[in-house]
N, C-alpha and C positions, 0 to 999 in steps of 0.2 A: 361596236366594231366586230365583236365575235360573231354576231348574227349575220353580218355582211359577208363573211367568209364561209358561211354554212356551219359554223361551230355553235354549239349551244352549251349552256351550263349543265352539269350533271344533275340528274333527277335523283333526289335523296331516296325515293322509293325504289329505284332500280340499281342502286350501287351494290357492288359485290360485297357481301359480308362474309366473315369467317364462318366455318361450319359451326353448328350448334354443339355445345359440349353435350356429350351423351353420358347418361348414367348407366352403369352395367350391373346386372345382378344375376348370380347363378341361380337357375330355377330347377335344374334336374341333372343328375348324374346317372347314366345307364350302367347296367351290370358289367359291361366291357370297358368302361371308362369314358364313354362318350359324354359330352356335356351339352346343355342348352343354356345359353345366357340370353337375358332380355336386355336390349339396348333401347333406352327411352330418350326421345328428344322432343322438341316442340312439334315436329312433323308427325310424330307417332312412334309406335313401338316396332322394332324389328327383332327377330329371334335368330341367334347365331347357333347353329348346330355344328359341333366339331367332334371328330373321332380321329385320333392320330394327327396327321398333317392335313387332313381334309376338312374343310369347313364350308357350310352352306348358309345362306341367309334366307329366312322364311318370313312370311307376313303374319303367321299365327302360331301359337304354341301347339295347336292341334296338328298342323302340317309339320312343324318341327319334330314332334314326337314320332310321327309316321316315318319321317326321313331317318331319324336316329335309330329307330327299330330296324329299318331296312339295312342301314349301314352296319349295325352290330350283327345282324343275322348273316350278312355277306361276309363279314370278318370271321364269324364263327364257322361258316361253311368252308371258307378258304383254309382256315386252320385245321379243320377236320379232314379236308382233302389232302393237305400236306402230311398230316399224321398217317393217313391210310397209305399214301405213297411211300412213306418211310418204312412202314410195316411190310409192304409188298416187296421192297428191295432186299 
């Protein structure tokens, strides 16, 4: 009867499954407090780079390190600029 109305039984291969549980591991902490965590699941690893309230997801540790270094340099430059502005006032 279901086939007559265009309905079909759900395919067990295509059913929506809950997301995979991910394991998390701290891999690196930068000198300014930024962190890189590895998140592993059955689909592969992803690397979360965070500094303050800003986080990025990267496909490799190498790319994550580059982003963290840039983020920390930007923070350091901004802090140095604020310090120079306070001295000039």
